[in-house]
N, C-alpha and C positions, 0 to 999 in steps of 0.2 A: 508797745514800745519792744522793738526787737532785742535790744540788750537783754532782756531779761528772758530771754529763749537761749543767748548764747552760754553752753557753762563754760565758765573761765575761773581759774584759781592764780592767786598770784605765785610766783615761784621764790620761794623762801629759804628752799634746803638747795644747798650747794652741790656743784655738779648733777641736777638733776633735770637739765633740759629736755633730755631726750624722754624721761618718765613722765616730766610734767607735758608732754607734747602727746605723749599714749594717754594720758587721762583727758586731755583737753578733746582728743579726736574721739575716743570712744564715747566720752560722755555730750559730744554734740553729734554724733551717730546714733546715740540711744534708743532715739525712735524707730530707727530703720533695722537694728539691729535687735534681738533675745538674746540678753545676757542670762546665764546659768544662772536659775534662783537658787541664793545663798551663796555664791560665787562671791569672791572678793571685790571683785568689781560692782556685781549688785549692790550688796551692802553698802558699800563705799557710797554708790550714787545715790541710795537711797538716804543716806544718813546725812550727804553733804548737799541735798536738792534745793534747800529752803536755805542755806547759807551765801552770805557774799562773800568775793573772793578773798579777802581777809580771812575771814573766818575758814574757808576752805584749806589756804593754805596753814593757820594752825592747827588744823584739823590732821593735815598731812604729814606736819613736822613732829606730833605724836604717834602718828601710827605705826607702830612696831611692826606690824605684819608687813607693810610697804617697805620702812626701811630696812628689814633682814631681806628681802626680794632685791631691793634697790642694790644694798653693799654686793650680794652674790652676784649681780649681774654688773656693777662697775668693775670688779676687779679682775671679772672673766673676760672683760674686754682688752683690747689690745692698742688702745688711744694712748699715744704719748703725752 
């Protein structure tokens, strides 16, 4: 089943479409890129690899490290 090979998470966090897009892009390129061992994304994908899209969304909602990074990026932009 090819859908099991696609990394996908539901977007349940408001104003996070770019963040979720990056998560999808990196997650679906993981076999082609080498994540730095112990980096945020390395840990994130290892922790969520066996979760379904809803479980990943809950994990992301509760992830303080991503929330902090997302807040900094969201307030630094100039989107109206």
